KEKE-3310 file (N, C-alpha, C; in steps of 0.2 Angstrom, whole numbers, plus 5000, padded with zeros to 4 digits):
npx = (4700:4712:4725:4738:4737:4742:4757:4758:4755:4764:4774:4774:4774:4788:4797:4794:4783:4770:4756:4740:4726:4715:4699:4694:4691:4696:4699:4703:4712:4721:4730:4732:4741:4751:4755:4762:4772:4778:4782:4791:4802:4805:4811:4821:4840:4847:4853:4842:4833:4823:4820:4812:4812:4817:4824:4822:4818:4808:4805:4813:4822:4823:4835:4843:4842:4849:4861:4868:4862:4853:4838:4821:4813:4823:4822:4810:4799:4800:4812:4828:4841:4853:4851:4852:4867:4874:4869:4876:4889:4888:4887:4895:4897:4903:4922:4934:4947:4947:4934:4927:4917:4916:4921:4915:4903:4902:4908:4899:4888:4891:4892:4878:4871:4877:4877:4885:4894:4899:4898:4908:4911:4919:4914:4912:4914:4924:4916:4916:4905:4896:4888:4875:4866:4852:4845:4829:4813:4805:4814:4819:4827:4831:4841:4852:4862:4876:4886:4902:4911:4919:4924:4933:4941:4946:4952:4962:4970:4973:4982:4991:4998:5002:5012:5023:5025:5031:5042:5048:5051:5059:5070:5075:5079:5090:5098:5101:5108:5121:5125:5127:5140:5147:5151:5153:5166:5176:5173:5177:5191:5194:5190:5197:5210:5210:5209:5222:5229:5221:5229:5240:5250:5258:5264:5267:5253:5247:5241:5227:5228:5225:5211:5205:5209:5202:5189:5185:5186:5176:5165:5168:5165:5150:5146:5146:5138:5126:5124:5123:5111:5101:5102:5098:5083:5076:5076:5068:5056:5055:5052:5063:5074:5085:5083:5091:5087:5091:5094:5102:5108:5100:5104:5119:5120:5117:5127:5138:5136:5133:5149:5153:5150:5152:5164:5160:5151:5159:5163:5155:5156:5149:5141:5137:5126:5123:5105:5099:5100:5097:5105:5104:5097:5089:5084:5073:5081:5089:5103:5113:5104:5095:5106:5109:5101:5099:5112:5109:5098:5107:5118:5109:5103:5115:5120:5109:5110:5115:5132:5143:5132:5124:5119:5104:5102:5093:5089:5075:5062:5046:5030:5032:5042:5055:5060:5070:5078:5084:5088:5090:5095:5094:5087:5074:5059:5053:5032:5026:5033:5033:5022:5031:5042:5047:5045:5054:5067:5064:5071:5072:5073:5076:5084:5097:5103:5105:5113:5107:5113:5115:5102:5090:5083:5085:5078:5066:5073:5073:5063:5056:5064:5061:5048:5046:5054:5044:5042:5038:5042:5046:5041:5044:5042:5046:5047:5062:5066:5071:5072:5064:5068:5061:5061:5052:5053:5049:5050:5061:5053)
npy = (5006:4996:4989:4988:4999:5013:5011:5008:5019:5028:5022:5022:5037:5039:5030:5036:5030:5027:5024:5015:5028:5025:5021:5030:5023:5011:4997:4984:4985:4992:4985:4973:4982:4984:4974:4971:4977:4974:4960:4962:4968:4959:4948:4951:4950:4958:4966:4975:4993:5004:5018:5033:5050:5053:5045:5033:5015:5010:4998:4983:4970:4952:4950:4959:4956:4944:4947:4955:4948:4952:4951:4948:4954:4964:4974:4978:4991:5007:5008:5016:5021:5021:5013:5002:5002:5003:4988:4980:4983:4979:4964:4960:4962:4970:4969:4975:4986:5000:5002:4997:4999:5016:5021:5015:5019:5032:5035:5029:5037:5048:5047:5044:5057:5065:5057:5054:5046:5030:5018:5007:4992:4977:4960:4954:4938:4939:4945:4958:4972:4982:4999:5010:5022:5031:5049:5052:5062:5065:5068:5056:5039:5028:5012:5001:4985:4978:4962:4965:4953:4945:4955:4964:4953:4950:4965:4964:4953:4960:4969:4964:4957:4967:4973:4964:4964:4975:4973:4964:4972:4979:4972:4968:4978:4980:4972:4974:4983:4981:4970:4978:4985:4974:4968:4979:4985:4973:4969:4982:4982:4968:4970:4980:4976:4964:4974:4979:4966:4961:4974:4972:4976:4967:4962:4952:4943:4926:4923:4913:4917:4932:4933:4925:4934:4946:4944:4938:4953:4958:4951:4955:4968:4970:4962:4971:4981:4975:4973:4987:4990:4982:4990:5000:4996:4992:5006:5012:5006:5008:5021:5027:5033:5044:5060:5073:5087:5100:5113:5108:5103:5094:5090:5087:5078:5067:5066:5063:5052:5043:5043:5037:5023:5019:5011:5001:4996:4992:4979:4971:4974:4986:5000:5018:5028:5048:5053:5062:5077:5090:5104:5109:5106:5113:5108:5104:5092:5075:5075:5063:5053:5052:5051:5037:5031:5033:5026:5013:5011:5011:5002:4991:4990:4989:4977:4968:4970:4962:4959:4970:4979:4992:5007:5017:5032:5046:5065:5074:5089:5087:5093:5100:5093:5083:5068:5056:5044:5025:5015:4998:4985:4972:4957:4960:4960:4948:4944:4938:4943:4956:4962:4961:4966:4978:4973:4968:4959:4952:4948:4950:4941:4925:4918:4907:4914:4928:4937:4939:4940:4951:4956:4957:4969:4985:4992:4992:4998:5013:5014:5019:5032:5039:5041:5047:5060:5067:5061:5048:5031:5021:5008:5001:4988:4976:4958:4952:4962:4970:4987:4998:5010:5022:5039:5052:5069:5083:5100:5111:5125)
npz = (5137:5128:5138:5130:5123:5129:5129:5115:5109:5115:5111:5096:5093:5098:5087:5076:5068:5055:5055:5046:5048:5063:5071:5083:5094:5092:5102:5098:5087:5091:5100:5088:5081:5090:5094:5081:5079:5092:5089:5077:5082:5091:5085:5079:5075:5079:5095:5103:5109:5115:5121:5131:5133:5142:5146:5149:5150:5137:5127:5124:5114:5116:5112:5115:5131:5131:5127:5136:5147:5156:5164:5164:5173:5176:5166:5164:5157:5162:5167:5171:5158:5164:5176:5170:5168:5179:5183:5174:5178:5192:5190:5182:5169:5160:5155:5154:5154:5157:5156:5167:5182:5191:5179:5165:5167:5165:5154:5145:5151:5144:5132:5130:5131:5120:5108:5098:5084:5089:5101:5110:5119:5128:5133:5148:5143:5134:5121:5109:5110:5098:5099:5092:5092:5091:5089:5092:5086:5097:5107:5113:5112:5100:5101:5093:5097:5091:5088:5087:5087:5079:5069:5076:5080:5068:5064:5073:5069:5057:5061:5070:5058:5051:5060:5060:5047:5046:5056:5048:5037:5043:5047:5035:5031:5038:5036:5023:5024:5033:5022:5012:5019:5023:5011:5002:5003:5003:4989:4981:4984:4980:4966:4964:4963:4954:4943:4941:4939:4929:4918:4918:4928:4938:4926:4910:4905:4901:4885:4890:4905:4904:4900:4909:4919:4914:4915:4926:4933:4926:4933:4944:4944:4939:4952:4961:4956:4956:4970:4974:4967:4972:4986:4980:4978:4988:4994:4986:4987:5002:5002:5005:4996:4992:4983:4976:4969:4957:4945:4929:4916:4905:4892:4892:4905:4897:4888:4895:4902:4891:4887:4899:4896:4885:4885:4889:4880:4870:4876:4868:4855:4852:4845:4851:4843:4840:4835:4835:4845:4856:4858:4871:4884:4899:4915:4930:4941:4949:4945:4947:4948:4936:4926:4929:4926:4914:4911:4914:4903:4892:4896:4895:4880:4874:4878:4873:4860:4844:4839:4832:4830:4831:4844:4845:4846:4855:4860:4858:4861:4864:4864:4876:4883:4890:4876:4878:4870:4867:4855:4853:4840:4841:4846:4851:4861:4870:4866:4875:4887:4888:4899:4909:4908:4916:4928:4945:4946:4934:4916:4901:4890:4888:4879:4869:4861:4867:4879:4894:4910:4924:4933:4935:4940:4935:4927:4932:4945:4937:4931:4942:4946:4936:4934:4949:4945:4940:4927:4913:4908:4896:4881:4868:4856:4844:4842:4836:4831:4838:4851:4858:4869:4881:4888:4895:4902:4912:4906:4910:4918)
capx = (4706:4718:4731:4744:4736:4746:4763:4758:4755:4772:4783:4773:4777:4794:4798:4790:4782:4764:4751:4733:4722:4709:4695:4699:4688:4699:4707:4706:4715:4728:4732:4734:4747:4757:4759:4763:4777:4784:4785:4797:4808:4808:4812:4828:4846:4853:4849:4836:4831:4821:4819:4809:4815:4820:4829:4817:4815:4800:4805:4817:4820:4827:4844:4848:4842:4853:4868:4870:4863:4847:4832:4814:4812:4828:4822:4804:4799:4802:4818:4833:4847:4860:4851:4856:4874:4873:4867:4883:4893:4887:4885:4902:4896:4911:4929:4942:4950:4943:4927:4923:4915:4914:4923:4910:4895:4903:4909:4890:4881:4891:4888:4870:4870:4880:4875:4891:4899:4898:4899:4910:4913:4920:4910:4916:4917:4927:4912:4914:4898:4897:4880:4873:4860:4850:4841:4820:4811:4804:4820:4821:4832:4832:4849:4854:4868:4879:4892:4906:4918:4923:4927:4937:4948:4950:4957:4967:4974:4977:4987:4998:4999:5005:5017:5026:5028:5035:5044:5050:5053:5065:5076:5077:5083:5096:5103:5106:5113:5123:5128:5130:5146:5152:5152:5155:5174:5181:5173:5182:5198:5195:5190:5204:5217:5209:5212:5229:5230:5221:5230:5248:5254:5261:5269:5265:5248:5247:5232:5221:5225:5223:5204:5202:5208:5197:5181:5185:5186:5168:5161:5166:5159:5143:5143:5146:5131:5119:5123:5120:5104:5097:5100:5090:5075:5074:5076:5062:5050:5052:5052:5068:5078:5086:5084:5094:5084:5094:5094:5104:5109:5101:5110:5128:5122:5116:5134:5142:5133:5135:5156:5154:5147:5157:5170:5156:5148:5163:5166:5150:5158:5142:5144:5131:5125:5117:5103:5096:5100:5096:5111:5104:5089:5087:5079:5075:5082:5095:5109:5115:5099:5094:5113:5107:5093:5103:5116:5103:5096:5113:5119:5106:5104:5121:5120:5105:5112:5121:5139:5144:5129:5124:5114:5102:5100:5091:5085:5072:5058:5041:5024:5035:5044:5059:5059:5076:5076:5087:5086:5094:5092:5095:5081:5067:5056:5045:5025:5024:5037:5030:5019:5033:5047:5045:5044:5058:5069:5064:5075:5069:5075:5079:5085:5102:5106:5105:5116:5105:5116:5112:5097:5083:5080:5088:5074:5061:5074:5075:5055:5055:5067:5059:5041:5048:5053:5036:5040:5035:5047:5040:5047:5041:5048:5045:5051:5065:5068:5075:5067:5065:5066:5063:5057:5051:5054:5044:5054:5059:5050)
capy = (5006:4990:4991:4990:5007:5016:5009:5010:5028:5028:5020:5025:5043:5040:5031:5041:5026:5031:5015:5018:5030:5018:5024:5030:5017:5002:4995:4979:4986:4995:4978:4971:4983:4984:4966:4968:4979:4969:4954:4966:4970:4951:4944:4956:4947:4964:4968:4982:4994:5009:5024:5042:5060:5054:5040:5029:5009:5006:4991:4979:4961:4947:4947:4966:4955:4939:4951:4957:4945:4953:4945:4952:4960:4970:4978:4980:4998:5013:5006:5022:5017:5021:5009:4996:5001:5000:4981:4977:4985:4973:4958:4961:4960:4971:4966:4979:4990:5005:4999:4995:5002:5023:5023:5013:5021:5039:5035:5026:5042:5056:5044:5045:5063:5066:5051:5055:5040:5025:5015:5001:4989:4969:4958:4948:4931:4941:4947:4964:4975:4991:5000:5015:5024:5038:5051:5053:5068:5071:5068:5050:5037:5020:5009:4995:4983:4970:4958:4964:4951:4943:4961:4964:4948:4952:4969:4960:4951:4965:4975:4958:4957:4974:4973:4956:4966:4981:4970:4960:4977:4982:4967:4968:4985:4981:4966:4976:4989:4975:4969:4985:4987:4969:4966:4984:4985:4968:4970:4987:4978:4963:4973:4985:4971:4962:4978:4979:4962:4961:4979:4971:4977:4961:4957:4949:4936:4921:4924:4912:4921:4935:4931:4923:4940:4951:4938:4940:4959:4960:4949:4959:4974:4965:4961:4978:4982:4970:4978:4994:4990:4979:4994:5004:4994:4992:5012:5015:5002:5010:5030:5032:5036:5053:5063:5081:5092:5105:5114:5105:5102:5086:5085:5086:5072:5061:5064:5061:5046:5038:5043:5033:5020:5018:5003:4993:4992:4990:4973:4969:4977:4987:5008:5021:5034:5052:5054:5067:5080:5097:5108:5111:5106:5115:5104:5102:5085:5075:5074:5057:5048:5052:5048:5030:5028:5033:5021:5007:5007:5011:4996:4985:4990:4985:4969:4965:4971:4960:4959:4973:4984:5000:5009:5024:5038:5052:5070:5078:5091:5086:5096:5104:5088:5079:5063:5053:5037:5022:5009:4994:4981:4965:4952:4963:4957:4942:4947:4936:4945:4966:4966:4960:4972:4982:4968:4966:4950:4950:4948:4953:4937:4919:4912:4907:4920:4935:4937:4942:4945:4955:4953:4961:4976:4990:4995:4994:5005:5018:5017:5023:5037:5044:5042:5053:5067:5067:5059:5041:5027:5015:5006:4998:4983:4971:4952:4951:4971:4974:4986:5008:5012:5029:5041:5057:5073:5088:5105:5118:5132)
capz = (5131:5129:5142:5126:5120:5131:5125:5108:5109:5118:5107:5090:5095:5099:5082:5071:5064:5052:5053:5045:5053:5065:5075:5092:5100:5090:5103:5097:5080:5094:5103:5086:5078:5095:5095:5078:5083:5097:5085:5073:5087:5092:5078:5075:5076:5085:5102:5101:5114:5115:5130:5129:5133:5150:5148:5152:5143:5133:5123:5122:5113:5119:5109:5120:5136:5132:5126:5143:5154:5159:5166:5162:5179:5176:5160:5165:5154:5165:5168:5166:5155:5168:5180:5167:5167:5186:5183:5170:5183:5199:5186:5180:5160:5157:5155:5150:5159:5156:5156:5174:5190:5186:5171:5162:5169:5162:5148:5144:5151:5139:5124:5126:5129:5113:5105:5093:5083:5093:5107:5110:5125:5128:5138:5151:5140:5128:5115:5108:5107:5097:5102:5088:5095:5085:5094:5089:5083:5104:5113:5116:5107:5098:5101:5090:5096:5087:5090:5082:5090:5073:5067:5081:5079:5060:5064:5078:5065:5052:5066:5070:5052:5050:5063:5057:5041:5048:5059:5043:5031:5047:5046:5028:5030:5044:5034:5018:5026:5033:5016:5007:5023:5022:5001:4997:5006:4997:4981:4979:4985:4973:4960:4960:4962:4946:4936:4941:4936:4919:4916:4917:4934:4939:4919:4905:4908:4894:4885:4893:4910:4904:4897:4915:4925:4912:4917:4935:4933:4925:4937:4951:4944:4940:4960:4962:4954:4958:4979:4974:4964:4978:4990:4979:4977:4996:4997:4984:4992:5009:5002:5007:4992:4992:4978:4977:4963:4956:4940:4927:4907:4903:4887:4895:4907:4894:4885:4898:4901:4884:4887:4903:4897:4880:4887:4893:4875:4866:4877:4865:4849:4848:4848:4852:4839:4841:4828:4835:4853:4859:4859:4877:4889:4904:4919:4936:4941:4952:4940:4947:4947:4931:4924:4932:4922:4906:4911:4913:4898:4887:4895:4891:4874:4871:4880:4870:4852:4841:4838:4826:4827:4835:4848:4842:4854:4854:4864:4858:4864:4862:4868:4883:4887:4886:4875:4876:4868:4866:4852:4850:4834:4844:4847:4856:4868:4869:4868:4882:4892:4889:4905:4915:4909:4921:4936:4948:4945:4927:4914:4895:4887:4890:4874:4869:4856:4870:4885:4897:4914:4928:4941:4932:4943:4932:4923:4939:4947:4932:4930:4948:4947:4930:4938:4954:4942:4936:4920:4911:4904:4892:4877:4861:4854:4839:4841:4830:4827:4843:4855:4859:4876:4878:4894:4893:4908:4911:4904:4917:4917)
cpx = (4708:4725:4737:4742:4740:4754:4762:4758:4762:4775:4781:4776:4785:4797:4798:4785:4774:4761:4746:4731:4717:4703:4698:4695:4691:4702:4708:4712:4724:4733:4736:4742:4753:4759:4761:4772:4781:4787:4790:4802:4809:4811:4820:4834:4850:4850:4845:4833:4828:4820:4816:4814:4819:4825:4829:4817:4808:4799:4811:4815:4824:4832:4846:4848:4847:4861:4869:4868:4858:4841:4826:4813:4816:4827:4814:4804:4798:4809:4825:4840:4851:4859:4852:4864:4875:4873:4872:4889:4893:4887:4891:4902:4900:4915:4934:4942:4948:4935:4922:4923:4912:4917:4919:4904:4896:4904:4902:4888:4885:4893:4882:4870:4873:4876:4878:4893:4895:4901:4901:4913:4913:4917:4913:4918:4921:4926:4912:4909:4900:4889:4881:4866:4858:4841:4833:4819:4807:4807:4821:4825:4832:4840:4849:4861:4869:4885:4896:4914:4922:4926:4934:4943:4951:4953:4963:4972:4978:4982:4993:5000:5006:5013:5023:5028:5032:5042:5054:5054:5061:5071:5081:5082:5092:5101:5105:5109:5120:5128:5130:5139:5152:5156:5153:5162:5176:5180:5175:5188:5199:5195:5195:5209:5216:5212:5216:5231:5228:5225:5239:5251:5259:5265:5263:5259:5249:5242:5226:5219:5222:5214:5201:5202:5201:5189:5181:5184:5178:5163:5160:5164:5152:5140:5141:5140:5125:5118:5120:5112:5100:5095:5097:5085:5073:5072:5070:5055:5049:5051:5058:5074:5078:5087:5089:5092:5086:5094:5103:5103:5108:5106:5116:5127:5120:5121:5139:5140:5136:5143:5158:5152:5149:5161:5165:5152:5151:5166:5159:5150:5153:5145:5138:5130:5120:5113:5101:5096:5099:5103:5109:5098:5091:5081:5080:5074:5088:5100:5111:5111:5097:5100:5112:5102:5096:5108:5114:5102:5101:5114:5115:5104:5110:5124:5116:5106:5116:5129:5141:5139:5130:5118:5110:5100:5098:5088:5082:5066:5052:5037:5027:5037:5048:5058:5067:5074:5081:5085:5091:5090:5095:5087:5075:5064:5050:5039:5022:5026:5034:5028:5024:5040:5049:5047:5052:5061:5066:5069:5070:5069:5079:5082:5094:5104:5106:5111:5113:5108:5111:5104:5089:5080:5083:5081:5068:5064:5073:5067:5052:5057:5062:5051:5043:5052:5047:5035:5037:5043:5045:5044:5041:5046:5043:5049:5057:5068:5071:5070:5071:5062:5067:5058:5058:5050:5052:5051:5054:5058:5052)
cpy = (5001:4993:4992:4997:5012:5017:5010:5016:5028:5029:5021:5031:5043:5038:5036:5036:5030:5025:5019:5020:5024:5025:5023:5027:5009:4999:4989:4979:4989:4990:4976:4972:4984:4979:4965:4969:4975:4962:4957:4965:4963:4948:4948:4951:4952:4964:4975:4984:5001:5013:5032:5043:5058:5048:5033:5023:5009:5000:4988:4972:4958:4946:4954:4958:4948:4941:4952:4951:4948:4948:4950:4958:4965:4977:4978:4990:5003:5012:5013:5017:5016:5017:5004:4996:4998:4992:4978:4978:4980:4965:4957:4958:4964:4969:4970:4984:4996:5005:4997:4999:5011:5027:5021:5017:5029:5039:5034:5033:5050:5053:5045:5051:5064:5061:5052:5048:5034:5022:5008:4998:4982:4969:4953:4941:4932:4944:4953:4965:4982:4995:5008:5017:5031:5044:5052:5061:5071:5068:5061:5046:5031:5016:5002:4991:4977:4969:4959:4959:4949:4948:4962:4960:4948:4957:4968:4959:4954:4967:4970:4957:4963:4974:4969:4960:4972:4979:4966:4964:4978:4979:4966:4974:4984:4976:4969:4979:4986:4974:4974:4986:4980:4967:4972:4984:4981:4968:4976:4985:4972:4967:4977:4980:4968:4969:4979:4973:4961:4968:4978:4973:4971:4956:4957:4944:4932:4924:4919:4916:4926:4938:4930:4931:4944:4950:4938:4948:4962:4958:4954:4966:4973:4966:4967:4982:4982:4973:4982:4995:4988:4985:4998:5003:4995:4999:5013:5011:5006:5017:5032:5033:5041:5054:5071:5083:5099:5108:5112:5108:5096:5083:5083:5079:5066:5059:5062:5052:5039:5038:5036:5027:5015:5012:4999:4992:4990:4982:4968:4970:4981:4995:5012:5028:5040:5054:5060:5070:5086:5099:5107:5111:5107:5110:5105:5094:5083:5070:5065:5050:5049:5050:5041:5027:5027:5026:5015:5008:5008:5005:4990:4984:4987:4978:4964:4965:4963:4962:4965:4981:4990:5000:5015:5029:5046:5057:5074:5081:5091:5088:5095:5098:5085:5074:5062:5046:5034:5016:5006:4990:4974:4961:4954:4958:4953:4945:4947:4938:4953:4966:4965:4964:4975:4978:4969:4959:4949:4952:4945:4946:4929:4914:4912:4909:4927:4932:4940:4944:4949:4953:4955:4967:4982:4993:4997:5000:5012:5021:5021:5032:5042:5046:5049:5060:5069:5068:5050:5037:5022:5012:5002:4993:4976:4964:4951:4958:4973:4978:4996:5008:5021:5034:5046:5060:5078:5095:5110:5122:5135)
cpz = (5133:5134:5138:5123:5121:5127:5119:5104:5110:5111:5097:5089:5095:5093:5076:5064:5061:5051:5050:5049:5057:5069:5080:5098:5099:5093:5102:5091:5085:5098:5096:5082:5083:5095:5089:5079:5086:5092:5081:5075:5089:5089:5075:5079:5082:5089:5101:5107:5113:5123:5126:5131:5138:5152:5149:5147:5141:5132:5122:5118:5118:5118:5115:5128:5138:5131:5133:5149:5158:5161:5164:5168:5178:5169:5157:5161:5161:5167:5167:5164:5159:5174:5178:5168:5172:5186:5180:5175:5189:5195:5184:5172:5159:5158:5154:5154:5163:5157:5162:5179:5184:5180:5165:5160:5166:5156:5143:5144:5145:5132:5123:5126:5125:5107:5097:5091:5086:5099:5109:5117:5125:5133:5143:5149:5134:5120:5114:5104:5105:5097:5096:5090:5089:5089:5088:5088:5090:5109:5115:5109:5105:5100:5098:5091:5094:5091:5085:5084:5084:5069:5068:5080:5073:5060:5066:5074:5059:5055:5065:5065:5048:5053:5062:5052:5042:5052:5054:5039:5036:5047:5041:5027:5034:5040:5028:5019:5029:5028:5013:5012:5022:5015:4998:4996:5004:4991:4978:4980:4979:4966:4956:4960:4956:4942:4936:4938:4928:4915:4916:4923:4937:4935:4916:4908:4900:4894:4888:4901:4910:4902:4905:4920:4922:4914:4924:4936:4933:4931:4944:4949:4941:4948:4963:4961:4956:4966:4977:4970:4970:4984:4987:4980:4983:4996:4994:4987:4998:5009:5004:5002:4990:4985:4980:4970:4962:4948:4935:4919:4906:4897:4888:4900:4902:4890:4886:4900:4896:4885:4893:4902:4890:4878:4886:4883:4868:4869:4870:4858:4846:4851:4847:4847:4841:4836:4829:4844:4852:4859:4869:4881:4896:4909:4924:4938:4944:4948:4941:4946:4940:4924:4925:4928:4914:4905:4910:4906:4890:4887:4893:4884:4871:4872:4877:4864:4848:4841:4832:4827:4832:4838:4846:4847:4852:4860:4861:4862:4861:4864:4877:4886:4884:4884:4875:4874:4866:4863:4849:4844:4836:4842:4847:4862:4865:4870:4874:4889:4893:4893:4909:4916:4916:4931:4939:4946:4939:4921:4906:4891:4888:4884:4874:4865:4860:4877:4891:4902:4919:4932:4939:4935:4941:4930:4927:4941:4942:4933:4938:4949:4941:4933:4945:4951:4938:4929:4920:4909:4900:4887:4871:4858:4848:4838:4835:4828:4833:4845:4857:4865:4877:4886:4893:4903:4906:4909:4911:4917:4922)
residu = (MET:SER:PRO:LEU:SER:GLY:PHE:ARG:SER:ARG:PHE:ILE:ASN:LEU:ILE:GLY:VAL:ASN:PHE:SER:PRO:MET:PRO:ALA:ASP:SER:SER:ASN:ASN:ASP:ALA:ALA:GLU:ALA:ALA:ILE:LEU:LEU:ASP:ALA:ILE:GLY:SER:MET:GLU:GLU:ALA:PHE:VAL:ALA:TYR:ASP:ALA:LYS:GLY:ARG:LEU:ILE:VAL:CYS:ASN:GLN:ALA:PHE:ARG:ASP:MET:TYR:ASN:TYR:THR:GLU:ALA:GLN:THR:GLN:PRO:GLY:VAL:HIS:PHE:SER:GLU:LEU:GLY:GLU:ILE:ASP:VAL:GLN:GLN:GLY:ASN:VAL:ALA:ILE:GLY:ASP:ASP:ILE:GLY:ALA:ASP:TYR:LEU:GLU:ARG:LYS:ARG:ALA:TYR:ARG:GLU:ASN:LEU:LYS:GLY:SER:PHE:THR:VAL:ARG:LEU:LYS:GLU:GLY:ARG:TRP:ILE:ARG:THR:ASN:ASP:ARG:ARG:MET:LYS:ASN:GLY:GLY:PHE:VAL:SER:VAL:GLN:VAL:ASP:ILE:THR:GLU:ILE:LYS:ALA:TYR:GLU:ALA:GLN:MET:GLU:ASP:ALA:ARG:ARG:GLN:ALA:GLU:THR:ALA:SER:GLN:ALA:LYS:THR:GLU:PHE:LEU:ALA:THR:MET:SER:HIS:GLU:LEU:ARG:THR:PRO:LEU:THR:SER:ILE:HIS:GLY:SER:LEU:GLY:LEU:ILE:ALA:GLY:GLY:ALA:VAL:GLY:GLU:LEU:SER:PRO:HIS:ALA:GLN:GLU:LEU:ALA:GLU:ASN:ALA:LEU:ARG:ASN:SER:GLU:ARG:LEU:GLY:ILE:LEU:VAL:ASN:ASP:ILE:LEU:ASP:MET:ASP:ARG:ILE:GLU:SER:GLY:THR:LEU:ASN:TYR:SER:PHE:MET:HIS:HIS:ASP:LEU:ALA:GLN:ILE:LEU:ARG:GLN:SER:VAL:ARG:SER:THR:SER:SER:TYR:ALA:GLU:ARG:PHE:ASN:VAL:ARG:TYR:VAL:TRP:THR:ASP:ILE:LEU:ASP:GLU:ALA:PRO:ALA:VAL:LEU:ASP:GLU:ARG:ARG:ILE:ALA:GLN:VAL:MET:VAL:ASN:LEU:LEU:SER:ASN:ALA:ALA:LYS:PHE:SER:GLN:SER:GLY:GLY:GLN:VAL:ASP:LEU:ALA:LEU:THR:LEU:GLN:ASP:GLU:ARG:TYR:ARG:ILE:SER:VAL:ARG:ASP:TYR:GLY:GLN:GLY:ILE:LEU:PRO:GLU:MET:LYS:GLU:LYS:VAL:PHE:GLU:THR:PHE:THR:GLN:GLY:ASP:ASN:SER:ASP:THR:ARG:THR:PRO:GLY:GLY:ALA:GLY:LEU:SER:LEU:SER:ILE:SER:LYS:SER:ILE:VAL:GLU:ARG:HIS:GLY:GLY:LYS:LEU:ASP:PHE:GLU:SER:THR:TYR:GLY:GLU:GLY:ALA:LEU:PHE:PHE:PHE:GLU:LEU:PRO:VAL:ASP:GLY)
# end
């Protein structure tokens, strides 16, 4: 019998490979097929090693030896896998805290007993190796070991980027909180003082001075809104915007929003007109946030309307959902801007015929609020004919 016949039989039985039947005395064929197996294993880029049911090495390739700096003498058939682990410790092949000495050997032994998942170790030169073993039907197992150093480096980069992003996000949150405190107090004082001056509390002003005072008052109001919008946007992005869902009458909230925004519409010589509204519209919602959405839509509609125009409003019930619509008859939205309307810091019009104002945050904030309520915010617009913004909310069941 060929000296390779015993090896061939053990290895083929181990991995369960089926070859074409050969005559019992075909020693030349035995040797040829064993050589094919060895050549296939030797050509693998990955480290490969096979053990029998008792954990004794049957065959390995050169990639396995190179990976752990084993000699051929150390990897002769019959050596137990635990002996190779001891060689790793003696030669200092492994180089990570928990993988030195007994800890490494015990972890490797436990893995080999269960063969679940994978076994990862860092070698002394810094390379990371992942081992995947598979049990064979006769109790032996094969082991494929891959260098995952690049993957580990990428994971480390991603983790570092994540930490940096968290640090930056925390710094931004702290900055915005500071800005809120540092700006809101003086803005409130400035706005109040300008209101008194514009209202005649310090005496009658000349027409020019009155105009300046009113402009300053409006700009201080815009700054206050901007501060609030920036803070809301940050809370939305971080998932910390608070909501208080309770039973409310949506119709009443919308009417109050119109009343509170009417003075703003008067600045543009625009009036709000209800074309259709339900008497009552019970719903579970956050009153303050839905009012914020409505005020944003009303303000935008007034701002983008022609002087002397009107904004049509409606609250209807469609397919068990409330539909709130705000329609202006201004210029409308340019086709190329439609996909960007709900993006932050986007204005729907940059022409000289409109007075955009704002920072382009209100629609993005409104969309997030409506979606948090289980609804949707959308719009329709034909440039030159105005725009219809509408949002839908579920009916209180």
